[in-house]
FIGUDO-44182 format. One record per residue (C-alpha): residue number from 1; x, y, z. Coordinates in Angstrom, 1 decimal. Layout:
# FIGUDO-44182
(atom NUM,(X,Y,Z)) ...
# end
This chain:
# FIGUDO-44182
(atom 1,(88.2,130.4,96.3)) (atom 2,(87.6,129.2,99.7)) (atom 3,(89.1,125.7,101.7)) (atom 4,(87.6,123.3,102.9)) (atom 5,(89.8,122.5,105.9)) (atom 6,(90.3,126.0,107.5)) (atom 7,(94.3,126.1,106.2)) (atom 8,(95.1,128.6,103.9)) (atom 9,(94.9,128.3,99.9)) (atom 10,(97.7,125.7,98.5)) (atom 11,(98.4,128.8,96.4)) (atom 12,(99.2,131.1,99.1)) (atom 13,(101.2,128.0,100.7)) (atom 14,(103.4,127.6,97.7)) (atom 15,(104.1,131.3,97.3)) (atom 16,(105.0,131.7,101.0)) (atom 17,(107.4,128.9,101.1)) (atom 18,(108.6,129.6,97.6)) (atom 19,(107.8,126.2,96.6)) (atom 20,(108.2,126.0,93.1)) (atom 21,(107.7,123.0,91.4)) (atom 22,(111.1,121.2,89.9)) (atom 23,(111.2,119.0,86.9)) (atom 24,(114.5,117.0,88.3)) (atom 25,(111.9,115.5,90.8)) (atom 26,(108.8,114.8,89.1)) (atom 27,(107.0,117.2,90.8)) (atom 28,(103.3,119.2,89.5)) (atom 29,(101.3,120.0,92.0)) (atom 30,(97.6,120.0,92.4)) (atom 31,(96.4,122.8,93.9)) (atom 32,(92.6,122.4,93.6)) (atom 33,(91.4,121.0,96.8)) (atom 34,(88.2,119.5,95.4)) (atom 35,(90.0,117.6,93.2)) (atom 36,(92.4,116.4,95.6)) (atom 37,(89.0,115.3,97.5)) (atom 38,(88.1,113.3,94.7)) (atom 39,(91.3,111.5,94.4)) (atom 40,(91.0,110.2,98.3)) (atom 41,(87.5,109.4,97.8)) (atom 42,(88.4,107.1,95.5)) (atom 43,(90.2,105.3,98.2)) (atom 44,(87.1,104.2,99.8)) (atom 45,(86.0,104.6,103.4)) (atom 46,(89.8,106.2,105.3)) (atom 47,(87.7,105.5,108.8)) (atom 48,(90.1,103.8,111.1)) (atom 49,(92.9,103.6,108.3)) (atom 50,(96.2,104.4,108.4)) (atom 51,(97.2,105.6,104.7)) (atom 52,(100.9,106.0,103.2)) (atom 53,(101.5,108.7,100.6)) (atom 54,(104.0,109.4,98.4)) (atom 55,(105.7,113.0,97.0)) (atom 56,(103.2,115.0,99.1)) (atom 57,(104.4,118.2,97.6)) (atom 58,(103.0,121.7,99.3)) (atom 59,(99.9,118.7,100.9)) (atom 60,(97.0,119.5,98.9)) (atom 61,(96.2,115.7,98.6)) (atom 62,(98.0,115.3,102.5)) (atom 63,(95.1,117.8,103.2)) (atom 64,(92.2,115.7,101.6)) (atom 65,(93.3,112.0,103.2)) (atom 66,(93.3,113.6,106.4)) (atom 67,(90.0,115.4,106.3)) (atom 68,(88.2,112.5,105.3)) (atom 69,(89.0,110.9,108.3)) (atom 70,(92.4,108.5,108.0)) (atom 71,(93.5,107.9,111.5)) (atom 72,(97.3,108.4,110.5)) (atom 73,(99.1,109.6,107.4)) (atom 74,(102.7,108.9,106.9)) (atom 75,(103.8,110.7,104.0)) (atom 76,(107.6,110.3,102.5)) (atom 77,(108.7,113.5,100.7)) (atom 78,(112.1,113.6,99.2)) (atom 79,(111.9,117.7,98.8)) (atom 80,(113.1,119.2,102.0)) (atom 81,(111.7,122.7,101.0)) (atom 82,(107.9,121.0,101.6)) (atom 83,(108.4,120.0,104.9)) (atom 84,(107.8,123.6,106.7)) (atom 85,(104.4,123.7,104.4)) (atom 86,(103.6,120.0,105.6)) (atom 87,(104.4,120.7,109.6)) (atom 88,(101.7,123.4,109.1)) (atom 89,(99.2,120.7,108.1)) (atom 90,(100.6,118.2,111.1)) (atom 91,(99.4,121.1,113.4)) (atom 92,(96.6,121.7,112.2)) (atom 93,(95.6,117.9,112.6)) (atom 94,(97.8,116.9,115.8)) (atom 95,(99.6,113.2,116.0)) (atom 96,(97.6,112.6,112.7)) (atom 97,(100.6,113.2,109.9)) (atom 98,(103.9,112.0,110.2)) (atom 99,(106.3,113.1,107.6)) (atom 100,(109.4,110.8,106.9)) (atom 101,(112.1,112.9,104.1)) (atom 102,(113.4,110.3,102.1)) (atom 103,(113.7,108.8,99.0)) (atom 104,(110.2,106.2,98.7)) (atom 105,(112.3,104.3,96.3)) (atom 106,(114.7,103.1,99.1)) (atom 107,(111.9,102.5,101.5)) (atom 108,(110.9,99.3,102.9)) (atom 109,(107.2,100.2,103.2)) (atom 110,(106.4,96.9,104.5)) (atom 111,(108.5,97.4,107.3)) (atom 112,(107.4,101.0,107.9)) (atom 113,(103.9,99.8,107.6)) (atom 114,(104.3,97.3,110.6)) (atom 115,(105.8,99.7,112.4)) (atom 116,(103.0,102.6,112.3)) (atom 117,(100.0,101.3,111.2)) (atom 118,(99.4,99.9,114.8)) (atom 119,(97.2,96.7,113.2)) (atom 120,(94.8,99.2,111.4)) (atom 121,(94.3,98.6,107.6)) (atom 122,(97.1,100.5,105.4)) (atom 123,(96.2,102.0,102.3)) (atom 124,(98.5,104.1,99.4)) (atom 125,(97.1,107.0,98.2)) (atom 126,(99.3,109.2,96.3)) (atom 127,(99.9,111.6,93.1)) (atom 128,(103.2,109.9,92.0)) (atom 129,(106.1,111.8,90.6)) (atom 130,(106.0,110.6,87.1)) (atom 131,(109.6,109.1,86.9)) (atom 132,(109.5,107.2,89.6)) (atom 133,(105.6,106.3,89.6)) (atom 134,(105.8,102.6,87.5)) (atom 135,(108.6,101.4,89.6)) (atom 136,(107.1,102.7,93.1)) (atom 137,(104.3,100.5,91.4)) (atom 138,(105.9,97.1,90.4)) (atom 139,(107.9,97.4,94.1)) (atom 140,(104.3,97.5,95.4)) (atom 141,(103.2,94.6,93.3)) (atom 142,(106.5,92.5,93.5)) (atom 143,(107.5,92.6,97.4)) (atom 144,(110.7,91.2,98.5)) (atom 145,(111.2,87.7,98.9)) (atom 146,(109.8,85.9,102.1)) (atom 147,(111.5,82.8,104.0)) (atom 148,(111.7,81.0,100.5)) (atom 149,(113.4,82.2,97.9)) (atom 150,(110.7,83.0,94.5)) (atom 151,(107.6,83.3,97.7)) (atom 152,(106.7,86.6,98.3)) (atom 153,(104.5,87.4,100.8)) (atom 154,(100.9,88.0,99.3)) (atom 155,(98.3,89.6,100.1)) (atom 156,(100.4,92.5,100.7)) (atom 157,(100.6,94.6,103.9)) (atom 158,(98.3,97.3,101.5)) (atom 159,(94.7,97.0,101.1)) (atom 160,(94.6,99.2,98.3)) (atom 161,(96.6,101.5,95.9)) (atom 162,(95.0,104.8,94.9)) (atom 163,(97.6,106.3,92.2)) (atom 164,(97.8,108.9,89.9)) (atom 165,(100.0,108.1,86.7)) (atom 166,(100.4,109.6,83.3)) (atom 167,(97.5,108.1,81.3)) (atom 168,(99.8,106.2,78.9)) (atom 169,(100.6,104.4,82.0)) (atom 170,(97.7,104.0,83.5)) (atom 171,(96.2,102.5,80.4)) (atom 172,(99.3,99.8,80.5)) (atom 173,(98.4,98.8,84.0)) (atom 174,(94.5,98.1,83.5)) (atom 175,(95.1,96.1,80.0)) (atom 176,(94.8,92.8,79.3)) (atom 177,(94.9,90.7,76.3)) (atom 178,(91.9,92.0,74.4)) (atom 179,(93.7,95.9,74.3)) (atom 180,(96.1,97.3,72.4)) (atom 181,(98.3,98.6,75.1)) (atom 182,(98.7,95.1,76.8)) (atom 183,(101.8,94.5,77.8)) (atom 184,(104.0,93.6,80.8)) (atom 185,(103.1,95.8,83.5)) (atom 186,(99.6,94.6,82.2)) (atom 187,(100.2,90.9,83.2)) (atom 188,(102.0,91.8,86.5)) (atom 189,(99.1,93.7,87.7)) (atom 190,(96.6,91.7,86.5)) (atom 191,(98.2,89.1,88.0)) (atom 192,(98.1,89.7,91.4)) (atom 193,(95.6,92.5,91.3)) (atom 194,(92.6,93.9,90.2)) (atom 195,(92.5,97.2,88.6)) (atom 196,(90.5,100.1,87.0)) (atom 197,(90.8,103.4,86.2)) (atom 198,(88.9,105.8,88.1)) (atom 199,(89.2,109.3,85.9)) (atom 200,(91.2,111.3,83.8)) (atom 201,(92.4,114.7,85.1)) (atom 202,(93.7,117.0,82.7)) (atom 203,(96.9,119.2,82.5)) (atom 204,(95.3,122.4,83.5)) (atom 205,(94.9,121.2,87.0)) (atom 206,(98.6,120.8,87.6)) (atom 207,(101.1,123.6,88.6)) (atom 208,(102.9,123.2,86.5)) (atom 209,(100.5,121.8,83.5)) (atom 210,(102.3,118.8,82.6)) (atom 211,(102.0,118.0,78.7)) (atom 212,(99.8,114.7,79.4)) (atom 213,(96.6,113.7,80.5)) (atom 214,(97.1,112.5,83.7)) (atom 215,(95.1,109.6,85.6)) (atom 216,(93.6,107.7,88.9)) (atom 217,(93.9,104.1,88.7)) (atom 218,(92.8,102.1,92.0)) (atom 219,(94.3,98.8,92.3)) (atom 220,(93.3,96.0,95.1)) (atom 221,(95.3,92.8,95.3)) (atom 222,(94.2,89.3,94.3)) (atom 223,(93.5,87.0,97.7)) (atom 224,(94.6,84.4,96.0)) (atom 225,(96.6,84.4,92.6)) (atom 226,(98.0,81.9,90.4)) (atom 227,(100.7,80.4,92.2)) (atom 228,(103.6,81.4,89.8)) (atom 229,(107.6,82.3,90.8)) (atom 230,(107.9,86.0,90.3)) (atom 231,(111.5,85.6,88.9)) (atom 232,(110.2,83.4,86.2)) (atom 233,(107.1,85.5,85.3)) (atom 234,(109.1,88.5,85.0)) (atom 235,(112.2,87.1,82.9)) (atom 236,(109.1,85.3,80.5)) (atom 237,(107.4,88.8,80.2)) (atom 238,(110.6,90.7,79.5)) (atom 239,(111.7,88.6,76.8)) (atom 240,(108.0,88.2,75.1)) (atom 241,(107.4,91.9,75.2)) (atom 242,(111.0,92.7,74.5)) (atom 243,(110.1,91.2,70.9)) (atom 244,(106.9,91.9,71.2)) (atom 245,(106.1,92.1,67.1)) (atom 246,(107.8,88.9,66.7)) (atom 247,(106.3,85.1,66.8)) (atom 248,(106.7,83.3,70.6)) (atom 249,(109.0,81.0,68.9)) (atom 250,(111.7,83.6,68.5)) (atom 251,(111.1,86.1,71.2)) (atom 252,(111.1,83.8,74.1)) (atom 253,(113.8,81.5,72.3)) (atom 254,(116.3,82.6,75.4)) (atom 255,(113.7,80.7,78.0)) (atom 256,(112.9,77.8,75.9)) (atom 257,(111.7,78.7,73.0)) (atom 258,(109.1,76.2,71.1)) (atom 259,(110.3,73.4,72.9)) (atom 260,(108.3,75.1,76.5)) (atom 261,(105.6,76.5,74.3)) (atom 262,(104.6,73.1,73.3)) (atom 263,(105.0,71.9,76.7)) (atom 264,(101.9,74.4,78.5)) (atom 265,(100.0,73.9,74.7)) (atom 266,(100.3,77.5,73.3)) (atom 267,(101.2,77.7,69.6)) (atom 268,(104.2,79.2,69.3)) (atom 269,(103.1,81.3,66.0)) (atom 270,(101.0,83.5,68.5)) (atom 271,(102.9,86.7,69.3)) (atom 272,(103.1,88.3,72.9)) (atom 273,(100.0,90.2,73.4)) (atom 274,(97.5,88.0,72.3)) (atom 275,(98.2,85.7,75.9)) (atom 276,(96.3,85.8,78.6)) (atom 277,(97.8,86.2,82.1)) (atom 278,(97.0,82.8,82.8)) (atom 279,(98.7,81.8,80.0)) (atom 280,(102.2,83.6,80.9)) (atom 281,(101.9,82.2,84.3)) (atom 282,(101.3,79.1,82.8)) (atom 283,(104.7,79.4,80.6)) (atom 284,(106.2,80.2,83.7)) (atom 285,(105.8,77.5,85.7)) (atom 286,(106.4,75.4,82.9)) (atom 287,(110.9,76.9,82.7)) 
# end
């Protein structure tokens, strides 16, 4: 298949650089450049934008982001084997791609954005490694505290997140109390963002094919989420969904149980999956 950007086919790049996908790194490579273009387009216009990507691998999504006009792309890659392939893309798009070798879980992306964005809007677009995807999302949803404990900077440094997860995780991110997939992740994502699933990606689109379907999720920050101490909301949701089949008066015993629920007017006989984000915020604020 002819490429869209004049660079070699991804299969040829992988073969030339010996880039077998490694399970330990959660790697599954996307080789269809039409599909990577579709993912990148899901983030909206990239003109005049600084994009951050995690786990670019051989660079299929990287190439799509750059071909669609991103002003600058900062890619974080843990696997040093991929760096020569990414360097070829950098040469093709002079001064627009910067690759940082490192573990994305250990990177302060807010600080990196201040350093690299040059005042441009920031978007994060990534086919996240399955083994760290949820934790990375939480890091971006629940950044480090600002000057006051429990008071985190919001809106965040990013304008949007366009991320690929296992479909099961995507369903949990976008779920609310009307959905069987609703849980702690849905509360935290729903509190601070508006999230929706864009499209599914079948296993056969990857090399090697994973055992599950993937999905692209797009998240934009709520400008003014309901005021709440993050640590308290995390504590309440952890207790509530840790024993989700039990009534709240039992599952929330560690944080005040029936007394706390009565104080905010919530029936202690309800279960966690029936509470809205607003009700979880009310409980956390009453702690």
